N, C-alpha and C positions, 0 to 999 in steps of 0.2 A: 481540719484539722492533721495535725502533723506527722509527718510518715504516711499517707494516704498515696492511692495508686493515681498515677498523671492520667486524667481522660485523654490528652489528647497530645501529639508529639509537639513540642516548644521549635524544633527546629534550629534551635540557637539564634533564636532572632526575637527581636519585641513583638509585640500584639500587633500593631500598624504595619511593621516590617511583613511580618507571617501570614497576613491576611492579604496584603498585596503580591505577595510572591505566590498563595494558593490561587488569586485571582488572574495571575497573568498564567499559570499551568492551565487553567480550566478555558481559558479565553483560545489558548492554544490549541487543547484538547479540542473543540469545537469546531475549529476551524480545520484542523488537519485528519481528525478523529484517531490519531495516534501519535502517541509522543513518548519520549526517553528520557527518563529522570533519575535521580537517585530512588531505591527502594523507599525509605522513610516520608520523601515527597509525594510519592506516587501513592502511596496509601492514603496520605493525608487530603491530597487532591482528590482522591476517588471517592471522597465523602461529600465535599463540595459538587463534583460533577452528577454523581446522583441524585441531590439536591433540586439542580437544576434540571435535569429531565424530570423529574416530579413537577417541578412548578410547570415545565411546559404542557404536561400531561393534564392541569387545571385549567389551564386556559384562562384565565379570569384577568382583572385588571389588576388587581393586588399582586397575582402572580408574575405577571409582566413588569411591574415595577420591582419587584426584588431582582426578577431575573435580569435586568438592565443594571440595577445597582451592584450585580457579581461581576459581569461581563465588562472588559475595558473597551470593546469595539460595539458595541450594542447596535448603532445602526447597520453594521455589517454584517452582525450574527443572529440578529434576531428572528430574521426572515427565516434561515436555516432553522434555528433552536424549535419554530413554533411549526413549522411545515416537514418537512424531511424527517427531523428527528423524533417530531411529537409521533407522526404517522408510523413510523420505523416501531417504537415503543410503546402503543396506545393499549395492546393487546398484552405486552408482557407485565408481568406482576411485581417485576422487580431485577435486580442483577444486571444493570445498564452498563456497566463498565468493567471490566478486567484488568489485573495486574499481572502480568508477567517475568518473574527476574530474569536476569539477563547476565552475561559475562561483565567483570568490570570494566570499566573504561579505557583503562591501559595498565600498562606494567608498574607506573609508577601513582597511578591512582586506582586504588582499590577498594574504593566504596561501592558496598553493594547497589547494582544498579538495574533498575526495571522498566518495563513497557507499560504503559497507561494505554488504554484504546477503549473505543467502544465495540459493544458487540455486536454482531449481525450486521457489521457494515463492511466497507469494502476492500477494507485492512484487517479482518479478522483474522488474527493469528490461529486460532485454534480451526476455523474452518479450514483454511489453506494448509494447515500442517496436516490435518485427517484426509486430506485428499490426497495427498501425496502420500501417506501412509497406505492409502487404499490404491493407491496407482503401482506403488512397488510390489504391495502382496500381489496383485494380479498378475504383474509382469513375471514375477518369479513362482507364481503357481502357492503361494504361502497362503496357510488359513487367515483370516481375519479375526483378532483377538477380542475378546469383550470389550476392554477398555476403548480400542479403535471404533466399535460399536457405540460404545456409551460417548466416545468426542463426537461421534456424527450425531448421534441424537442431539446433543447439547449443541450444537454449530448450527443445526437446521431446525429446531423445534418451534422457533419463534420468528423464524426468517421466511418472508415470503416468498413462495416459489422455491424455498431451500433444497428439497431433494433433487429436482431437475438442477439447479444451479450446480449442486453439489457431483453430480452425473458428470455434467457438462467440464466442471474444473477437473475431477478425474481424467477425464479422455483429455483434455488439455496437458496433465503434467505427463501423461502417457509419451505422448506426444514431444514433449521435451526430454525424453529420457529416463524418465525415472523408474528404478528397477533393473535396469540394463545390465548384462554382465562387465567384464573388462574389455574382454573381446568385443562384443558390440559396441562398446563407446568409441572402441580403437577403429573399426571399422567404418563405423559412422562419422569420427572425424577423419579419417582417411578420405573419403567419399565426398568430404564436404570442403576438402584442401583440392583434391582434383577439378571439381566443379567451379570453383574461386579460381585455380589456374586458367582453366578452359575458359572463364569467363573475361578474366585479364587478356589473354593470348585474343581473343575477339574483339576484345574493345580495340588493340593494339593495331589490329590490321584493319579497323575500320577507320582511325584515325590516320593509318599512313596513307589511305587513298585519296587522289585528288578529289574534292567538288566537284560535280559536274552538274550543271543545270540541265537538266532532262526535259524541261518544257520548251528549251529555246532551241532555235535553228544549230544547224551543224556549224556554219559559217560564223553566227554571231558568237557561239561559244568558244571558237579558235580564237577570234577577235579580241573576245574580253582576255581569252588566256595571255593572248601576247602583249597585251597592253600591260598587263599585271607584271610579267617578265621583264618588260622595259623598264615599269617604275622603280623595280626591286633593283637592276643595274645602277640606274641611276642616281 
């Protein structure tokens, strides 16, 4: 039917090239669990990635064949797909991936870019951003907003040990200085510089001292030192 809506993005490629591109993106996603690409490519690759996780949850011979046909390096990634990722999303009803808009790549390349990532993984952006927000609010004594609570719920709802891991991440963010005032950051930076100067000074003093074998007899040590000086003069 002429004038109908396009059911998918063509990405300015023919069918074979488009499928190869999406397979390559999904293969990189399974390997690294987070990739950065253009917005249009991320949205199209997201559909194929969700389908791949669904196949891993079925865990049948047919599903394994289809998953093998999608991945470019099945021998390397099939064990991860059917063990780690399958166990992670076994109780999750859907929504295995997330697309986050990011700034353009550079001043000369203003194409809309995005991050495509697996949720509940080690590189879950929402999990880390929510933890950073909680750490800042605790440090500054600010109340937690409903949006922050919602993000925390979404980030930990299906994550194994999510609440405990979230609290640990908040404590880690506090240790990194999230929510500090400019004066506190300046004081911490100056203390760090003083400590580095002291370590550098102590290191130079230790290197300037002659190395003496304390286990050797005194005469033997002096004899070795004399031989060393003679060899240098020669």
